[in-house]
C-alpha positions in Angstrom: -66.6 -152.1 -51.5 -63.0 -152.3 -50.3 -62.3 -155.3 -52.6 -63.7 -153.5 -55.6 -61.6 -150.4 -54.8 -58.5 -152.6 -54.7 -59.3 -154.1 -58.1 -59.9 -150.7 -59.5 -56.5 -149.5 -58.3 -54.7 -152.5 -59.8 -56.6 -151.9 -63.0 -55.7 -148.2 -63.1 -52.0 -148.7 -63.4 -50.8 -146.9 -66.5 -47.3 -147.3 -68.1 -45.9 -143.9 -68.8 -42.3 -142.7 -69.5 -40.6 -140.1 -67.4 -40.9 -137.4 -70.0 -44.7 -137.6 -70.1 -44.9 -137.9 -66.3 -43.0 -134.7 -65.8 -44.5 -132.8 -68.7 -48.1 -133.3 -67.7 -48.1 -132.9 -64.0 -47.3 -130.7 -61.0 -46.0 -132.6 -57.9 -45.6 -131.9 -54.2 -44.4 -133.8 -51.2 -46.4 -133.4 -48.0 -44.4 -131.0 -45.8 -43.5 -133.6 -43.1 -43.0 -136.6 -45.4 -39.7 -138.4 -45.1 -36.5 -136.7 -46.4 -34.5 -137.3 -49.5 -32.1 -140.2 -48.7 -30.7 -141.7 -51.9 -27.1 -142.6 -51.5 -24.3 -143.1 -54.0 -25.1 -146.8 -54.5 -28.6 -146.1 -55.6 -27.5 -143.2 -57.9 -24.8 -145.5 -59.4 -27.4 -148.1 -60.2 -29.6 -145.6 -62.0 -26.7 -144.2 -63.9 -25.7 -147.7 -65.0 -29.3 -148.4 -66.1 -29.4 -145.3 -68.3 -26.0 -146.0 -69.8 -27.3 -149.5 -70.8 -30.3 -147.9 -72.5 -28.0 -145.5 -74.3 -25.7 -148.3 -75.5 -28.7 -150.4 -76.8 -30.2 -147.4 -78.6 -26.8 -146.9 -80.4 -26.9 -150.4 -81.9 -28.1 -150.9 -85.4 -29.9 -154.0 -84.3 -31.1 -153.7 -80.8 -33.1 -155.9 -78.4 -36.4 -154.1 -78.0 -36.9 -154.8 -74.2 -33.4 -153.4 -73.5 -34.4 -150.0 -74.8 -36.4 -149.4 -71.7 -36.0 -149.7 -67.9 -38.9 -150.2 -65.5 -38.6 -147.6 -62.8 -41.2 -149.2 -60.6 -44.8 -148.1 -59.7 -45.6 -144.7 -58.4 -48.7 -143.7 -56.3 -50.2 -140.2 -56.2 -53.2 -138.5 -54.5 -54.9 -135.8 -56.7 -55.0 -132.5 -54.8 -56.4 -129.4 -56.6 -54.3 -129.1 -59.8 -51.3 -131.0 -58.3 -50.4 -134.6 -57.4 -49.3 -135.4 -53.9 -46.5 -138.0 -54.1 -47.2 -141.0 -51.9 -44.6 -143.3 -53.4 -42.0 -142.1 -55.9 -40.5 -139.0 -54.1 -36.9 -140.3 -54.2 -37.0 -141.2 -57.9 -38.8 -138.0 -59.0 -36.4 -135.9 -57.0 -33.4 -137.7 -58.4 -34.5 -137.5 -62.0 -35.3 -133.8 -61.7 -31.8 -133.0 -60.3 -30.3 -135.2 -63.1 -32.2 -133.2 -65.7 -31.1 -129.9 -64.1 -27.4 -130.9 -64.4 -27.9 -131.5 -68.1 -29.7 -128.2 -68.5 -27.0 -126.3 -66.6 -24.2 -127.8 -68.7 -26.0 -126.8 -71.9 -26.8 -123.4 -70.6 -23.1 -122.6 -70.2 -22.7 -122.7 -73.9 -25.8 -120.8 -74.9 -24.1 -117.4 -75.1 -21.1 -118.7 -76.9 -23.1 -119.7 -79.9 -21.5 -123.1 -79.8 -24.7 -125.1 -79.2 -25.8 -127.7 -81.8 -29.5 -127.5 -82.9 -30.2 -130.7 -81.0 -28.6 -129.5 -77.8 -30.6 -126.2 -78.0 -33.8 -128.2 -78.5 -33.3 -130.4 -75.4 -32.5 -127.3 -73.3 -36.1 -126.0 -74.1 -37.5 -129.4 -73.4 -35.9 -129.7 -70.0 -37.2 -126.3 -69.0 -40.6 -127.5 -70.0 -40.3 -130.7 -68.0 -39.0 -128.9 -64.8 -41.1 -125.7 -64.9 -44.7 -124.8 -65.6 -45.9 -121.4 -66.8 -48.2 -119.5 -64.5 -49.1 -115.9 -65.2 -46.0 -115.6 -67.4 -43.7 -116.9 -64.6 -41.7 -120.2 -64.4 -43.0 -122.3 -61.5 -41.1 -125.4 -60.7 -43.1 -128.6 -61.1 -41.8 -130.3 -58.0 -42.0 -129.1 -54.4 -40.3 -131.2 -51.6 -40.9 -131.5 -47.9 -39.9 -128.8 -45.4 -36.4 -130.3 -44.7 -35.4 -130.4 -48.4 -37.3 -127.7 -50.2 -35.0 -124.8 -49.5 -31.8 -126.5 -50.7 -33.6 -128.2 -53.6 -35.1 -125.0 -54.8 -31.8 -123.2 -54.9 -30.3 -125.9 -57.1 -33.4 -126.0 -59.4 -34.2 -122.3 -59.7 -30.9 -120.5 -59.9 -29.0 -120.3 -63.1 -25.5 -120.3 -61.6 -22.6 -122.1 -63.2 -22.8 -125.8 -62.1 -19.3 -125.6 -60.5 -20.5 -122.6 -58.5 -23.6 -124.5 -57.4 -21.6 -127.4 -56.2 -19.2 -125.2 -54.1 -21.8 -122.6 -53.0 -24.3 -125.1 -51.5 -21.8 -127.4 -49.9 -20.6 -127.0 -46.4 -20.8 -128.1 -42.8 -23.8 -126.0 -42.0 -26.2 -128.1 -44.0 -28.0 -131.2 -42.7 -27.3 -134.7 -43.9 -30.4 -134.8 -46.1 -29.5 -131.4 -47.6 -26.1 -132.8 -48.4 -27.7 -135.8 -50.1 -29.6 -133.4 -52.4 -26.4 -131.6 -53.4 -24.5 -134.9 -53.7 -27.1 -136.1 -56.2 -26.5 -133.1 -58.3 -22.8 -133.4 -58.0 -22.9 -137.2 -58.7 -24.5 -136.8 -62.1 -22.3 -133.8 -62.9 -19.2 -135.8 -62.1 -20.4 -138.9 -64.0 -21.2 -136.9 -67.2 -17.8 -135.1 -67.1 -16.0 -138.5 -66.5 -17.8 -139.9 -69.6 -16.9 -136.9 -71.7 -13.2 -136.9 -70.9 -13.0 -140.7 -70.6 -11.5 -140.4 -67.1 -11.1 -143.4 -64.8 -13.2 -143.2 -61.6 -10.1 -143.7 -59.5 -8.7 -140.4 -60.7 -9.5 -137.1 -59.0 -11.9 -135.1 -61.1 -10.7 -131.6 -61.3 -11.9 -129.2 -64.0 -12.3 -125.4 -64.1 -14.8 -123.3 -65.9 -12.7 -122.7 -69.0 -11.8 -126.4 -69.4 -15.5 -127.3 -69.0 -16.6 -124.8 -71.7 -14.0 -126.2 -74.1 -15.1 -129.7 -73.3 -18.8 -129.0 -73.9 -18.1 -127.3 -77.2 -16.9 -130.6 -78.7 -19.4 -132.2 -81.0 -19.1 -135.6 -79.3 -19.8 -134.1 -75.9 -23.1 -132.5 -77.1 -24.1 -135.7 -78.9 -23.6 -137.7 -75.6 -25.6 -135.2 -73.6 -28.5 -135.2 -76.2 -28.5 -139.1 -76.1 -28.4 -139.1 -72.4 -31.4 -136.8 -72.1 -33.4 -138.9 -74.6 -32.6 -142.1 -72.8 -33.8 -140.7 -69.5 -37.1 -139.3 -70.8 -38.0 -142.0 -73.2 -36.2 -145.0 -71.7 -37.4 -144.9 -68.1 -40.9 -146.1 -67.5 -43.1 -146.2 -64.4 -46.5 -147.6 -63.6 -48.6 -144.5 -62.8 -51.7 -144.7 -60.6 -53.7 -142.2 -58.5 -55.6 -143.2 -55.4 -58.2 -141.4 -53.5 -56.4 -141.6 -50.1 -53.2 -142.6 -48.4 -54.9 -145.4 -46.4 -55.5 -147.5 -49.6 -51.9 -147.6 -50.6 -50.8 -148.7 -47.2 -53.2 -151.6 -47.3 -51.9 -152.5 -50.7 -48.3 -152.6 -49.6 -49.3 -154.7 -46.6 -51.0 -157.2 -48.9 -48.3 -157.3 -51.5 -45.4 -157.5 -49.1 -46.7 -159.9 -46.5 -44.1 -162.5 -47.5 -41.6 -160.0 -48.7 -39.2 -160.5 -51.6 -36.0 -161.6 -49.7 -36.6 -165.2 -50.5 -37.9 -164.7 -54.0 -34.6 -165.3 -55.9 -34.0 -168.4 -53.8 -37.5 -169.8 -54.4 -37.1 -169.3 -58.1 -33.7 -170.9 -58.1 -34.8 -173.9 -56.1 -37.9 -174.4 -58.3 -35.8 -174.1 -61.5 -33.4 -176.8 -60.3 -36.2 -179.3 -59.8 -37.8 -178.2 -63.1 -34.5 -178.6 -65.0 -33.2 -181.8 -63.5 -36.0 -183.8 -61.9 -36.6 -187.0 -63.9 -33.1 -187.6 -65.1 -32.0 -186.9 -61.6 -33.6 -188.4 -58.5 -35.6 -185.7 -56.6 -34.0 -186.9 -53.3 -30.6 -186.2 -54.8 -31.7 -182.7 -55.8 -33.2 -182.1 -52.4 -30.1 -183.4 -50.6 -28.0 -180.9 -52.6 -30.3 -178.1 -51.6 -30.3 -179.0 -47.9 -26.5 -179.2 -47.9 -26.2 -175.8 -49.6 -28.6 -174.3 -47.0 -26.5 -175.9 -44.2 -23.3 -174.4 -45.5 -24.8 -170.9 -46.0 -26.6 -171.3 -42.6 -30.0 -170.2 -43.8 -31.9 -169.5 -47.0 -31.8 -165.8 -46.6 -28.0 -165.8 -46.8 -27.9 -168.1 -49.7 -28.8 -165.3 -52.1 -25.6 -163.4 -51.2 -23.5 -166.5 -51.9 -25.2 -167.1 -55.3 -24.4 -163.6 -56.4 -20.9 -163.8 -55.1 -20.5 -167.2 -57.0 -21.8 -165.6 -60.2 -19.6 -162.5 -60.0 -16.6 -164.7 -59.2 -17.1 -167.2 -62.1 -18.8 -165.3 -64.9 -19.3 -161.5 -64.9 -20.7 -158.5 -63.1 -24.5 -158.5 -62.5 -26.8 -156.6 -60.1 -28.7 -158.4 -57.4 -32.0 -157.9 -59.3 -30.6 -159.8 -62.3 -29.3 -162.7 -60.4 -32.0 -165.4 -61.1 -32.2 -164.7 -64.8 -28.4 -165.0 -65.3 -28.1 -168.2 -63.1 -31.0 -169.7 -65.0 -29.3 -168.9 -68.3 -26.1 -170.6 -67.3 -27.6 -173.7 -65.9 -30.0 -174.0 -68.8 -27.0 -174.6 -71.1 -26.0 -177.7 -69.1 -27.0 -181.3 -69.9 -29.7 -182.8 -67.8 -28.2 -186.1 -66.6 -27.2 -187.4 -63.2 -23.4 -187.2 -63.9 -23.6 -183.6 -65.0 -25.8 -182.6 -62.1 -23.1 -184.1 -59.7 -20.3 -182.1 -61.5 -22.3 -178.9 -61.2 -23.5 -179.3 -57.6 -20.1 -180.5 -56.3 -18.5 -177.4 -57.7 -21.2 -175.1 -56.2 -20.8 -176.8 -52.8 -17.0 -176.5 -52.9 -17.4 -172.8 -53.7 -20.0 -172.4 -50.9 -17.6 -173.9 -48.4 -14.9 -171.5 -49.4 -17.4 -168.6 -49.3 -18.5 -169.7 -45.8 -14.8 -169.8 -44.7 -14.3 -166.2 -46.0 -17.2 -165.1 -43.9 -15.9 -166.7 -40.7 -12.4 -166.3 -39.4 -13.0 -169.1 -36.9 -13.8 -171.6 -39.7 -11.7 -174.8 -39.5 -10.4 -174.0 -43.0 -8.0 -171.3 -41.4 -6.6 -173.7 -38.8 -2.8 -173.1 -38.4 -2.9 -169.9 -40.4 -3.0 -167.1 -37.7 -2.1 -164.3 -40.1 -5.0 -165.2 -42.4 -7.3 -165.5 -39.4 -6.5 -161.9 -38.4 -7.0 -160.5 -41.9 -10.3 -162.3 -42.4 -11.5 -161.1 -39.1 -10.6 -157.5 -39.8 -12.2 -157.5 -43.3 -15.4 -159.0 -41.9 -15.5 -156.7 -38.9 -15.3 -153.6 -41.3 -18.0 -155.1 -43.4 -16.1 -155.2 -46.7 -18.1 -157.9 -48.5 -17.7 -156.4 -52.0 -14.4 -158.0 -52.8 -15.6 -161.5 -51.8 -15.9 -162.7 -55.5 -12.2 -161.8 -56.0 -11.2 -163.6 -52.8 -13.3 -166.6 -53.7 -11.5 -166.9 -57.1 -8.1 -166.6 -55.6 -8.8 -169.2 -52.9 -10.5 -171.5 -55.4 -7.6 -171.7 -57.9 -4.8 -171.6 -55.3 -2.4 -174.6 -55.4 -0.2 -173.3 -52.5 -1.1 -174.9 -49.1 0.4 -171.9 -47.3 -1.8 -169.5 -49.3 1.0 -167.0 -49.3 -0.2 -165.1 -52.4 -3.8 -165.1 -51.1 -2.5 -163.4 -47.9 -0.7 -160.8 -50.0 -4.0 -160.1 -51.8 -5.9 -159.7 -48.5 -3.3 -157.4 -47.0 -3.1 -155.2 -50.1 -6.9 -155.0 -50.3 -7.1 -154.2 -46.5 -4.6 -151.3 -46.9 -6.6 -150.0 -49.9 -10.0 -150.3 -48.3 -9.1 -148.8 -44.9 -7.5 -145.8 -46.7 -10.2 -145.3 -49.3 -13.4 -146.2 -47.5 -12.7 -146.0 -43.7 -10.5 -142.9 -43.7 -11.6 -141.1 -46.9 -15.2 -142.1 -46.6 -15.8 -143.3 -50.1 -18.5 -145.8 -51.1 -17.3 -149.4 -50.7 -19.5 -150.5 -53.6 -17.7 -148.3 -56.0 -15.3 -151.0 -57.3 -17.7 -154.0 -57.4 -17.5 -154.3 -61.1 -13.7 -154.2 -61.0 -13.5 -156.9 -58.3 -15.7 -159.2 -60.5 -13.5 -158.5 -63.5 -10.4 -159.4 -61.5 -12.1 -162.6 -60.2 -13.0 -163.9 -63.7 -9.6 -162.9 -65.1 -8.0 -165.1 -62.4 -10.1 -168.1 -63.2 -9.5 -167.6 -66.9 -5.7 -167.3 -66.4 -5.6 -163.8 -67.9 -4.0 -162.4 -64.7 -2.3 -163.8 -61.6 -2.7 -162.7 -58.0 0.6 -160.7 -58.1 -0.6 -158.7 -61.0 -3.9 -157.9 -59.3 -2.1 -157.0 -56.1 -0.1 -154.4 -58.2 -3.3 -153.1 -59.7 -4.8 -152.7 -56.3 -1.8 -150.7 -55.2 -2.3 -148.4 -58.2 -5.7 -147.4 -57.1 -4.7 -147.1 -53.4 -4.8 -143.4 -52.3 -1.4 -141.8 -51.7 -0.3 -140.7 -48.2 -0.4 -137.1 -49.5 -4.2 -137.5 -50.0 -5.0 -139.5 -46.8 -2.8 -137.8 -44.2 -4.5 -134.4 -44.3 -7.9 -136.1 -43.7 -6.8 -137.6 -40.4 -7.0 -134.2 -38.9 -10.7 -133.6 -38.4 -11.6 -137.2 -39.3 -15.0 -138.4 -37.9 -15.6 -142.1 -37.2 -18.4 -144.4 -36.2 -17.9 -146.2 -33.0 -17.3 -149.4 -34.9 -14.6 -148.0 -37.1 -13.0 -146.1 -34.2 -12.8 -149.3 -32.2 -10.9 -150.9 -35.1 -8.6 -148.0 -35.9 -7.6 -147.3 -32.3 -7.2 -151.0 -31.3 -5.0 -151.8 -34.3 -2.8 -148.7 -33.6 -2.6 -149.7 -29.9 -1.7 -153.3 -30.6 1.1 -152.4 -33.0 2.9 -150.7 -30.1 1.9 -153.3 -27.5 4.8 -155.9 -27.9 4.6 -157.8 -24.6 1.6 -156.0 -23.3 -1.9 -157.6 -23.7 -3.4 -156.9 -27.1 -6.9 -155.2 -27.0 -8.3 -155.9 -30.5 -9.4 -159.4 -29.8 -11.4 -158.2 -26.8 -13.2 -155.5 -28.8 -12.8 -152.7 -26.2 -15.3 -150.0 -25.6 -14.8 -146.6 -27.2 -14.6 -143.6 -24.9 -15.5 -140.0 -25.8 -13.0 -137.8 -24.1 -15.3 -134.8 -24.4 -18.4 -136.6 -23.2 -21.7 -136.8 -25.1 -23.4 -135.3 -22.1 -21.0 -132.7 -20.6 -21.6 -131.5 -17.1 -22.7 -127.9 -16.5 -19.3 -126.5 -15.9 -17.9 -127.9 -19.1 -21.0 -126.7 -21.0 -20.4 -123.2 -19.6 -16.8 -123.2 -21.0 -18.0 -124.3 -24.4 -20.5 -121.5 -24.5 -18.0 -118.9 -23.4 -15.4 -120.0 -26.0 -18.2 -120.4 -28.7 -17.2 -124.1 -29.3 -19.7 -126.5 -30.9 -18.8 -129.5 -28.8 -21.2 -131.8 -30.6 -19.0 -131.3 -33.8 -16.0 -132.6 -31.8 -17.6 -135.7 -30.3 -16.9 -138.2 -33.1 -13.5 -136.8 -34.1 -10.7 -139.3 -34.0 -8.8 -137.1 -31.5 -11.8 -137.2 -29.1 -12.0 -141.0 -29.1 -9.9 -143.6 -27.1 -10.4 -147.2 -25.9 -11.0 -148.6 -22.5 -12.3 -151.6 -20.8 -16.1 -151.7 -20.2 -15.9 -151.0 -16.4 -13.4 -148.2 -17.0 -15.7 -146.5 -19.5 -18.7 -146.6 -17.1 -16.5 -145.3 -14.2 -15.3 -142.3 -16.1 -18.6 -141.1 -17.4 -18.7 -137.3 -17.9 -16.1 -136.2 -15.3 -13.7 -133.4 -16.1 -10.6 -134.1 -18.3 -8.2 -133.3 -15.4 -9.7 -136.3 -13.5 -9.9 -138.5 -16.6 -6.3 -137.9 -17.5 -4.8 -140.0 -14.7 -7.3 -142.8 -15.3 -6.3 -143.0 -18.9 -2.6 -143.3 -17.9 -3.4 -146.0 -15.4 -4.8 -148.2 -18.1 -1.2 -148.7 -19.3 -2.3 -149.3 -22.9 0.0 -147.7 -25.5 -2.7 -145.6 -27.2 -3.4 -143.8 -23.9 0.2 -143.6 -22.8 1.2 -142.0 -26.1 -1.7 -139.6 -26.7 -2.9 -138.4 -23.3 -2.2 -134.7 -23.0 -0.9 -133.0 -19.8 -3.6 -130.3 -19.8 -6.4 -129.2 -17.5 -9.0 -128.6 -20.3 -9.5 -130.8 -23.4 -11.1 -128.6 -26.1 -10.9 -128.2 -29.9 -7.1 -127.4 -30.0 -6.4 -130.5 -27.9 -8.5 -132.7 -30.1 -6.4 -131.7 -33.1 -3.2 -132.1 -31.2 -4.2 -135.6 -30.2 -5.1 -136.4 -33.8 -1.5 -135.5 -34.8 -0.1 -137.8 -32.1 -2.3 -140.7 -33.4 -1.2 -140.0 -37.0 2.4 -140.1 -35.8 1.7 -143.6 -34.3 0.2 -144.8 -37.6 3.2 -143.6 -39.6 5.8 -145.0 -37.1 4.4 -148.5 -37.6 3.5 -148.2 -41.3 0.0 -149.2 -40.6 -2.3 -149.8 -43.6 0.7 -149.1 -45.8 1.5 -145.6 -44.6 5.0 -144.7 -45.8 4.7 -147.1 -48.8 2.2 -145.2 -50.9 3.8 -141.9 -51.7 3.7 -139.9 -54.9 7.5 -139.5 -55.0 
């Protein structure tokens, strides 16, 4: 019986575009189901997919399969006249917010009489997709779980100006998942406006209501919005199926994902190599190459990351899901003989060794290059893997044994990345396409390293933008360890440097305050939890010192900090009895002063004037 049910479910999958999915159904998310969590990286991928559909539709002769994007399967349980979403909540929520942005932009022009006939039509269509009519009232088609519904409803139901929505529903009082809902709305608003004004992503997007109205009145703006809408509702396809209960879908996922898909790309690549070259090339030779590649990358699971980096560095930007098809296309063009196989595989192995060195500051490749060792260690510690294709190209083509220009590239990127991603909190994946472009330009001789260094400086945030964000900056323990250690060591001179020892991070206001401190916070109406991860509340200590201090009062901690004799504590420890909100900010100013004194991460060199 269970086997037959499984076959019936597989057979019931029905392809349906997003337009028909929304138009014909009412959805709800079970009240305690997981929250909305799509981040900017996922939103960016969806945006790129839709732009690709739009571009293909604009061509006179298009490739049929590129007119559509498969948005994955979705599973639902019928419930009265609605569908309970089992799998698809994130995608349905995202698309509905995307459509609401388009509706709100069009709605701003309705009263001006400046709407084209096509724009007016899609306004009505969007309303039909997002709302159902019941007893003469508009009822939204999608209801989310308890932690998202209130915020989501405000964005979907109210007819406020989009700029008002973005400002009104933002703020510190909202939870992380509520902010994600708003960020989704804001993301698509920003992307549409950037497209309409042809503004580079690196530039700050500032537009007021009057400017927005003038922009939307333009014929090309309305054409773009109409095409965008049609690409979403007609170009995005899902596989729709309904199941009688949640238990069945969990069993399906268990069956389909027993092996997982982490190794899928690698398996396909390996099989293709044997299929392409076996015969003209001895199978032992092919296998030896494969084993050596695995050895360099340490394990098969990590090989996929090298292969994508290799492709981005040598050819062009692709997404991870496209990796196998593009590699296959490139290798298919090669001649299938022993000599050519050796040329191809020797080059791949050479690049793999360089990639491995970029991932490990202790690799023998960096021997006698202490400054490069430090830079590689810092970049890897901070997790900045996105520029690896650029670094790989620079390293691969360098003829200078000292790697002086390569070091300049790493340093300029580190300054850029710390300022833009660690301090300003932007998404590190934002510039992946640009890194790949620089990487291929280097190999093609279209640009040199010095030119790219200058271009990186051009997109590095100015001091005037970064400095105000230091006050109130919240950091993860990992990033705080890095920032505080590097500041400390820049002042250390003859004293022992702490960065190499990866010191522990101490919360000056402890995570678990004692009762007397809690009483003070309550009396002064201070939300101490909001201060915990502020830069001014964090310092560095040795492991034993951290355990020893625990949650004792600041008046007792103060002397302990000074006894550590490390510069960050000598320079920023305040001579006060209580360490509260005002003191956190005062200490942040002292830390900022230390950064500026030593020109860390380029402070002092990136100014508007």
